[in-house]
VOBA-1610 file (N, C-alpha, C; in pm, whole numbers, padded with zeros to 5 digits, always signed):
BEGIN
Met-02697+01531+00428Met-02625+01484+00342Met-02464+01461+00435Ser-02441+01570+00463Ser-02308+01585+00544Ser-02351+01526+00662Arg-02497+01484+00731Arg-02495+01422+00837Arg-02460+01335+00846Phe-02525+01260+00743Phe-02467+01119+00701Phe-02327+01069+00663Ile-02296+01187+00603Ile-02105+01128+00577Ile-02035+01115+00716Phe-02076+01227+00832Phe-01999+01266+00934Phe-02075+01112+01043Phe-02214+01070+01028Phe-02228+00904+01116Phe-02107+00806+00995Cys-02130+00808+00897Cys-02052+00637+00875Cys-01901+00691+00915Phe-01827+00833+00900Phe-01686+00852+00950Phe-01703+00755+01112Cys-01808+00828+01185Cys-01798+00792+01290Cys-01814+00620+01348Leu-01901+00614+01257Leu-01956+00457+01292Leu-01789+00388+01272Cys-01760+00452+01155Cys-01643+00334+01049Cys-01504+00350+01170Ser-01498+00483+01293Ser-01417+00543+01371Ser-01393+00425+01490Leu-01533+00394+01533Leu-01595+00370+01659Leu-01525+00190+01616Phe-01579+00168+01508Phe-01527+00002+01502Phe-01445-00026+01449Gly-01333+00060+01425Gly-01204+00038+01391Gly-01181-00015+01253Val-01253+00021+01176Val-01210-00020+01006Val-01165+00108+00975Ser-01048+00029+00897Ser-00954+00151+00808Ser-00975+00149+00664Ser-00942+00281+00550Ser-00993+00237+00458Ser-00916+00102+00404Ser-00962+00066+00203Ser-00885-00066+00175Ser-00786+00031+00102Glu-00654-00076+00125Glu-00496-00027+00111Glu-00468-00082-00017Tyr-00460-00048-00154Tyr-00417-00132-00264Tyr-00286-00160-00243Val-00292-00287-00296Val-00131-00325-00322Val-00128-00426-00434Ser+00014-00342-00543Ser+00016-00394-00638Ser+00198-00452-00625Val+00170-00601-00707Val+00305-00670-00649Val+00318-00780-00811Thr+00466-00808-00841Thr+00472-00881-00933Thr+00514-01051-00869Glu+00410-01100-01009Glu+00398-01279-00972Glu+00555-01313-00967Gly+00600-01406-00838Gly+00695-01459-00779Gly+00752-01397-00680Asp+00708-01259-00628Asp+00773-01205-00539Asp+00731-01246-00414Ser+00767-01149-00303Ser+00710-01162-00154Ser+00606-01074-00110Val+00480-01043-00072Val+00434-00884+00021Val+00399-00991+00140Thr+00415-00832+00225Thr+00329-00802+00319Thr+00259-00774+00377Leu+00152-00790+00424Leu+00033-00669+00433Leu+00043-00627+00588Ser+00091-00536+00623Ser+00152-00497+00733Ser+00034-00422+00827Val+00012-00476+00952Val-00102-00431+01040Val+00017-00429+01173Asp-00038-00368+01275Asp+00007-00342+01418Asp-00120-00356+01525Leu-00136-00499+01535Leu-00283-00529+01637Leu-00205-00540+01724Thr-00114-00525+01786Thr-00061-00566+01941Thr-00136-00510+02031Glu-00225-00411+02003Glu-00349-00351+02104Glu-00505-00435+02090Val-00485-00486+02027Val-00551-00592+02030Val-00549-00702+02033Lys-00602-00702+02232Lys-00607-00843+02298Lys-00712-00974+02224Asp-00808-00946+02151Asp-00849-01037+02133Asp-00840-01115+01994Gly-00927-01233+01956Gly-00828-01306+01833Gly-00839-01243+01711Ile-00736-01297+01619Ile-00783-01224+01476Ile-00771-01348+01369Ser-00873-01313+01299Ser-00850-01410+01207Ser-00853-01311+01043Trp-00754-01361+00920Trp-00768-01313+00815Trp-00822-01398+00722Lys-00913-01332+00657Lys-00984-01377+00506Lys-00971-01361+00353Phe-00982-01475+00342Phe-00948-01429+00178Phe-01098-01455+00079Gly-01080-01348-00014Gly-01142-01338-00108Gly-01261-01323-00079Ala-01392-01348-00208Ala-01518-01324-00180Ala-01588-01418-00100Lys-01562-01539-00065Lys-01651-01611+00007Lys-01608-01610+00176Asp-01472-01553+00154Asp-01429-01479+00352Asp-01374-01593+00364Val-01320-01696+00281Val-01252-01793+00342Val-01117-01776+00438Val-01132-01865+00566Val-01032-01781+00679Val-00893-01868+00653Ile-00787-01800+00611Ile-00684-01873+00611Ile-00531-01847+00712Ala-00571-01774+00825Ala-00458-01775+00916Ala-00547-01726+01024Glu-00536-01770+01131Glu-00554-01729+01272Glu-00457-01711+01386Met-00487-01612+01495Met-00418-01560+01552Met-00512-01582+01761Asn-00497-01646+01849Asn-00632-01637+01939Asn-00533-01559+01997Ala-00676-01509+02132Ala-00658-01420+02193Ala-00513-01390+02269Gly-00471-01253+02285Gly-00363-01283+02393Gly-00209-01315+02276His-00227-01330+02124His-00177-01390+02008His-00079-01473+02033Lys-00056-01549+02100Lys+00020-01661+02171Lys+00078-01761+02049Asn-00056-01798+01998Asn-00082-01909+01937Asn-00164-01876+01783Ile-00064-01891+01654Ile-00103-01859+01536Ile-00128-02073+01441Ser-00193-02007+01399Ser-00250-02136+01319Ser-00293-02070+01161Leu-00220-02153+01068Leu-00248-02153+00964Leu-00320-02265+00868Tyr-00391-02192+00784Tyr-00503-02274+00713Tyr-00431-02318+00539Glu-00312-02321+00472Glu-00275-02316+00400Glu-00350-02427+00287Glu-00430-02510+00314Glu-00464-02562+00184Glu-00639-02601+00178Arg-00662-02464+00247Arg-00785-02445+00155Arg-00751-02331+00063Thr-00844-02336-00027Thr-00905-02270-00150Thr-00827-02337-00235Glu-00826-02460-00254Glu-00770-02537-00354Glu-00621-02541-00328Gly-00570-02518-00178Gly-00430-02517-00149Gly-00364-02395-00225Arg-00414-02305-00272Arg-00323-02164-00326Arg-00199-02137-00275Phe-00206-02129-00108Phe-00145-02102-00019Phe-00051-02180-00001Arg-00014-02251-00046Arg+00062-02429+00034Arg+00170-02357+00042Asp+00222-02353+00187Asp+00437-02303+00142Asp+00426-02175+00162Arg+00335-02071+00127Arg+00346-01954+00105Arg+00318-01894+00217Leu+00247-01898+00324Leu+00194-01819+00414Leu+00307-01785+00577Lys+00274-01680+00598Lys+00355-01641+00765Lys+00298-01528+00828Leu+00241-01555+00973Leu+00177-01483+01024Leu+00266-01432+01143Asp+00297-01297+01165Asp+00364-01273+01285Asp+00271-01197+01425His+00365-01186+01514His+00205-01157+01639His+00202-01034+01597Thr+00266-00929+01570Thr+00203-00794+01494Thr+00099-00841+01440Gly-00003-00958+01387Gly-00104-00986+01308Gly-00086-00965+01175Ser+00081-00880+01128Ser+00096-00858+00994Ser+00122-01015+00899Leu+00062-01032+00781Leu+00066-01162+00695Leu+00137-01154+00633Thr+00259-01259+00587Thr+00313-01201+00439Thr+00257-01350+00315Ile+00316-01319+00218Ile+00288-01390+00136Ile+00359-01403+00034Asn+00452-01531+00038Asn+00586-01563-00027Asn+00563-01685-00193Asn+00655-01633-00275Asn+00613-01630-00438Asn+00483-01612-00447Ile+00382-01527-00454Ile+00289-01497-00441Ile+00282-01521-00664Thr+00169-01544-00695Thr+00121-01592-00775Thr-00018-01546-00875Leu-00075-01514-01005Leu-00217-01465-01009Leu-00345-01474-00959Thr-00318-01627-00918Thr-00424-01632-00841Thr-00439-01607-00658His-00322-01532-00645His-00401-01468-00494His-00396-01288-00499Ser-00440-01263-00659Ser-00567-01132-00603Ser-00644-01158-00597Gly-00699-01014-00510Gly-00808-01065-00389Gly-00801-00942-00285Leu-00922-00983-00253Leu-00926-00889-00103Leu-00890-01006+00030Tyr-00814-00916+00118Tyr-00810-00955+00265Tyr-00824-00883+00306Gln-00866-00968+00401Gln-00926-00909+00567Gln-00873-00908+00685Val-00867-00822+00809Val-00850-00876+00912Val-00986-00865+00989Ile-00989-00945+01059Ile-01139-00980+01181Ile-01099-01010+01270Asn-01132-00925+01381Asn-01153-00918+01485Asn-01284-01072+01535Thr-01215-01185+01575Thr-01297-01231+01583Thr-01371-01271+01714Asn-01374-01231+01780Asn-01475-01146+01904Asn-01590-01130+01859Thr-01538-00993+01771Thr-01627-00925+01767Thr-01715-00897+01631Glu-01646-01001+01564Glu-01630-00985+01397Glu-01629-00863+01280Asn-01540-00757+01355Asn-01543-00642+01295Asn-01417-00639+01217Gln-01377-00567+01083Gln-01310-00550+01038Gln-01197-00443+01056Leu-01090-00499+01063Leu-00991-00425+01143Leu-00881-00353+00992Asn-00880-00475+00908Asn-00798-00384+00826Asn-00840-00462+00697Ile-00810-00398+00545Ile-00858-00405+00464Ile-00769-00390+00355Phe-00696-00523+00263Phe-00600-00513+00149Phe-00638-00591+00056Asn-00631-00478-00095Asn-00678-00511-00213Asn-00598-00598-00288Ile-00494-00692-00307Ile-00389-00738-00377Ile-00410-00716-00508Thr-00333-00675-00619Thr-00329-00740-00814Thr-00229-00789-00802Val-00167-00869-00830Val-00076-00942-00884Val-00032-00969-01036Tyr+00050-00904-01119Tyr+00088-00867-01257Tyr+00209-01016-01253Ala+00158-01036-01411Ala+00273-01116-01446Ala+00433-01059-01440Arg+00529-01148-01422Arg+00653-01099-01471Arg+00636-01036-01612Leu+00705-00977-01630Leu+00726-00888-01789Leu+00825-00967-01874Pro+00800-01015-01994Pro+00945-01045-02072Pro+01037-00900-02148Val+01116-00930-02194Val+01134-00824-02242Val+01100-00810-02411Pro+01106-00716-02451Pro+01060-00726-02577Pro+01142-00779-02693Val+01115-00816-02743Val+01210-00873-02915Val+01161-00807-03042Ile+01265-00766-03107Ile+01264-00678-03215Ile+01324-00753-03296Ser+01221-00781-03450Ser+01230-00881-03553Ser+01174-00774-03684Lys+01312-00810-03781Lys+01262-00739-03917Lys+01122-00864-03983Val+01077-00764-04021Val+00906-00791-04149Val+00973-00787-04255Ser+00976-00655-04337Ser+01043-00664-04431Ser+01145-00540-04452Ser+01196-00555-04581Ser+01309-00442-04602Ser+01322-00428-04763Gln+01328-00316-04825Gln+01305-00329-04921Gln+01406-00147-04975Cys+01466-00161-05062Cys+01564-00092-05153Cys+01549-00059-05271Ser+01555+00140-05242Ser+01441+00167-05445Ser+01655+00271-05435Ser+01680+00299-05579Ser+01750+00395-05616Ser+01660+00471-05709Ser+01764+00588-05758Ser+01748+00680-05834Ser+01854+00700-05890Ser+01887+00869-05997Ser+01996+00876-06044Ser+02002+00988-05912Ser+01989+00981-05860Ser+02035+01132-05785Ser+02079+01013-05623Ser+01989+00952-05585Ser+02019+00867-05424Ser+01951+00713-05429Ser+01983+00683-05318Ser+01927+00547-05291Ser+01854+00561-05157Ser+01765+00450-05136Ser+01709+00417-04975Ser+01669+00312-04957Ser+01684+00279-04814Ser+01648+00123-04810Ser+01546+00154-04683Asp+01389+00104-04689Asp+01283+00079-04649Asp+01298-00012-04500Cys+01283-00019-04408Cys+01254-00144-04356Cys+01154-00156-04269Ser+01092-00215-04235Ser+00953-00259-04121Ser+01006-00357-04025Val+01019-00293-03903Val+01011-00363-03783Val+00963-00413-03720Leu+00935-00544-03623Leu+00853-00566-03542Leu+00858-00610-03355Cys+00831-00525-03284Cys+00852-00499-03165Cys+00758-00624-03085Ser+00789-00782-03013Ser+00663-00795-02981Ser+00697-00864-02864Val+00615-00909-02773Val+00614-00970-02649Val+00500-01056-02628Met+00557-01182-02585Met+00442-01305-02587Met+00431-01326-02413Asn+00333-01389-02397Asn+00236-01444-02285Asn+00192-01290-02169Val+00123-01212-02242Val+00112-01095-02152Val-00041-01069-02112Ser-00064-00976-01994Ser-00137-00931-01975Ser-00163-00769-01911His-00230-00691-01922His-00249-00589-01872His-00122-00486-01853Val-00098-00503-02004Val+00079-00434-02040Val+00048-00320-02152Ser+00063-00249-02137Ser+00110-00176-02261Ser+00235-00155-02359Leu+00265-00163-02446Leu+00357-00167-02560Leu+00391-00056-02648Ser+00523-00021-02633Ser+00529+00127-02698Ser+00632+00153-02791Trp+00638+00275-02883Trp+00770+00233-02963Trp+00812+00407-02899Tyr+00915+00448-02903Tyr+00973+00591-02845Tyr+01090+00622-02980Asn+01059+00777-03012Asn+01172+00792-03100Asn+01250+00862-02993Gly+01347+00879-02954Gly+01435+00946-02843Gly+01306+00975-02692Ser+01284+01082-02627Ser+01218+01075-02531Ser+01033+01109-02595Arg+01015+01124-02693Arg+00890+01099-02791Arg+00829+00975-02781Glu+00701+00935-02757Glu+00640+00832-02766Glu+00560+00800-02934His+00613+00718-02979His+00619+00718-03146His+00498+00681-03186Ser+00395+00560-03072Ser+00309+00447-03113Ser+00255+00366-02968Asn+00187+00312-02958Asn+00138+00219-02833Asn+00002+00150-02854Ile+00019+00062-02811Ile-00098-00044-02774Ile-00101-00182-02665Ser-00235-00141-02614Ser-00209-00240-02436Ser-00321-00378-02508Val-00310-00466-02412Val-00352-00558-02408Val-00529-00517-02398Ser-00571-00417-02335Ser-00682-00361-02291Ser-00781-00379-02413Asp-00670-00265-02501Asp-00727-00246-02669Asp-00800-00381-02798Leu-00715-00546-02695Leu-00796-00625-02793Leu-00903-00713-02712Ser-00951-00797-02742Ser-01101-00873-02708Ser-01014-00998-02718Ile-00908-01043-02634Ile-00847-01149-02626Ile-00838-01196-02518Ser-00853-01350-02482Ser-00843-01396-02355Ser-00686-01430-02310Val-00625-01348-02191Val-00529-01421-02163Val-00482-01502-02078Ser-00551-01618-02069Ser-00558-01809-02068Ser-00496-01815-02167Asp-00455-01819-02300Asp-00427-01804-02415Asp-00306-01738-02402Leu-00163-01891-02395Leu-00043-01872-02375Leu+00014-01837-02474Asn-00066-01865-02553Asn+00011-01809-02737Asn-00018-01705-02790Ile-00038-01596-02700Ile-00076-01463-02799Ile+00029-01376-02744Arg+00071-01291-02887Arg+00182-01253-02889Arg+00074-01028-02939Leu+00165-00973-02821Leu+00112-00842-02905Leu+00248-00804-02971Ser+00222-00692-03054Ser+00346-00675-03166Ser+00312-00521-03214Leu+00417-00435-03243Leu+00364-00301-03273Leu+00478-00287-03368Pro+00464-00248-03489Pro+00512-00243-03562Pro+00577-00059-03620Leu+00734-00088-03688Leu+00743+00064-03685Leu+00805+00020-03818Glu+00819+00154-03889Glu+00884+00199-04059Glu+01013+00259-04012Val+01115+00204-04045Val+01237+00315-04041Val+01315+00323-04180Glu+01447+00362-04194Glu+01497+00405-04315Glu+01667+00335-04283Tyr+01707+00261-04318Tyr+01842+00240-04282Tyr+01964+00336-04248Gln+01938+00500-04311Gln+02011+00571-04295Gln+01977+00668-04141Asp+01857+00613-04115Asp+01762+00672-03989Asp+01898+00703-03898Thr+01875+00812-03829Thr+01985+00817-03712Thr+02003+00851-03563Asn+01777+00843-03533Asn+01711+00857-03434Asn+01717+00735-03362Thr+01727+00756-03286Thr+01705+00655-03137Thr+01621+00595-03103Tyr+01581+00467-03160Tyr+01448+00360-03082Tyr+01422+00291-02966Arg+01370+00278-02906Arg+01308+00190-02839Arg+01232+00144-02786Cys+01168-00009-02785Cys+01040-00038-02745Cys+01055-00084-02595Val+00942-00053-02586Val+00890-00024-02427Val+00789-00122-02357Val+00795-00216-02269Val+00679-00279-02251Val+00652-00276-02056Asn+00521-00233-02032Asn+00525-00191-01937Asn+00381-00224-01838Asn+00383-00262-01736Asn+00236-00243-01657Asn+00260-00164-01535Pro+00169-00191-01426Pro+00122-00029-01352Pro+00265-00049-01298Ile+00354-00168-01242Ile+00456-00190-01158Ile+00561-00148-01246Thr+00646-00177-01322Thr+00746-00214-01373Thr+00732-00273-01558Asn+00900-00213-01601Asn+00876-00163-01744Asn+01015-00241-01799His+01033-00303-01909His+01143-00348-01978His+01179-00288-02099Thr+01272-00240-02135Thr+01318-00178-02279Thr+01420-00255-02378Gln+01395-00245-02522Gln+01478-00320-02592Gln+01495-00170-02720His+01640-00138-02710His+01702-00079-02836His+01695-00144-02956Leu+01660-00035-03034Leu+01680-00080-03235Leu+01811-00064-03241His+01865-00146-03302His+01975-00136-03363His+01982-00122-03499Ile+01914-00054-03592Ile+01898-00015-03744Ile+01969-00125-03808Thr+02114-00088-03771Thr+02235-00151-03896Thr+02237-00332-03856His+02162-00368-03739His+02190-00466-03695His+02034-00561-03777Val+01983-00499-03726Val+01825-00527-03814Val+01827-00544-03966Cys+01810-00415-04013Cys+01758-00383-04138Cys+01915-00397-04206Gln+01905-00439-04356Gln+01994-00473-04418Gln+02040-00329-04493Val+02172-00306-04547Val+02243-00229-04618Val+02146-00216-04764Cys+02104-00083-04826Cys+02099-00064-04942Cys+02144-00077-05021Ser+02173-00155-05139Ser+02270-00230-05275Ser+02235-00143-05388Gly+02113-00101-05375Gly+02086-00048-05528Gly+01947-00113-05583Leu+01930-00262-05547Leu+01815-00320-05623Leu+01720-00354-05497Asn+01609-00355-05561Asn+01505-00354-05529Asn+01452-00483-05477Ile+01466-00513-05380Ile+01475-00662-05324Ile+01358-00683-05182Thr+01271-00784-05157Thr+01185-00789-05041Thr+01232-00869-04895Gln+01257-00825-04817Gln+01278-01000-04779Gln+01137-01021-04654His+01095-01156-04643His+00976-01131-04553His+00997-01237-04450Cys+00913-01186-04365Cys+00984-01258-04200Cys+00905-01411-04252His+00987-01569-04228His+00949-01655-04241His+00855-01728-04144Lys+00803-01597-04023Lys+00727-01674-03899Lys+00597-01590-03918Cys+00563-01514-04014Cys+00464-01429-04058Cys+00323-01533-04114Ser+00348-01633-04165Ser+00241-01697-04206Ser+00201-01819-04125Gly+00122-01886-04133Gly+00068-01989-04096Gly+00067-01988-03933Glu+00049-01895-03834Glu+00016-01861-03764Glu-00084-01768-03692Ser-00202-01793-03758Ser-00328-01712-03734Ser-00383-01727-03602Arg-00371-01820-03637Arg-00462-01921-03487Arg-00430-01865-03387His-00293-01889-03358His-00180-01845-03246His-00135-01694-03209Val-00086-01658-03246Val-00018-01542-03324Val-00085-01392-03361Met-00110-01303-03297Met-00189-01176-03348Met-00067-01078-03336Phe-00090-01027-03439Phe+00003-00918-03463Phe-00132-00778-03508Val-00028-00695-03454Val-00114-00520-03406Val-00062-00416-03480Phe-00115-00355-03613Phe-00091-00282-03724Phe-00149-00155-03676Ile-00008-00035-03621Ile-00108+00104-03629Ile-00028+00170-03693Tyr-00047+00263-03734Tyr-00007+00382-03881Tyr-00011+00477-03819
//
């Protein structure tokens, strides 16, 4: 087994194949796949995806550069830049640009560099709204219970969490649900039960592997003051949306 591993290592070193580099980027940003091929005198080509579509080339001597932005149904149109080191820049990147990118020596057909890009959608800021509130009173005290909901729309590959100070109170992620991320009306929501008198600091956080957004709960703004009467108010948006809105309740 050790001989086999040593053989693979020598073979990869001989042909100049580097290990795959994993790159994460947010939709709309630019990313540069940095290589330094100034010592490679042969021509090079950049290939994209499982079908190895050539999207950029540089000839031997690195004097002439060709970009094929109309290939792959034009997804790279007005987005590519190739410099004389062989580094490729993708501007205004979209989710459709996720995938495998290879740099190939056009003379030997050997792989010189490999990049695996994952593009994440830009995160929305969470929205906190009241679902219901109820006041109760007795001869000695009164209290006001409030149910709030933190929601984000049009998300994929994210988690949504409630924090009480620095402690995570509850969470859920899109991977917990059997939903299609192509449904642009999907809402990911997480409830929280609080009291109006609660002095704890709550915040709702949505995050993916590269970024996050936070919304703080201001109880006095969202929930009502207990007046000693038993009242229940329901969110006017909580009905008639079962087809497009997904509420996720964790207790």
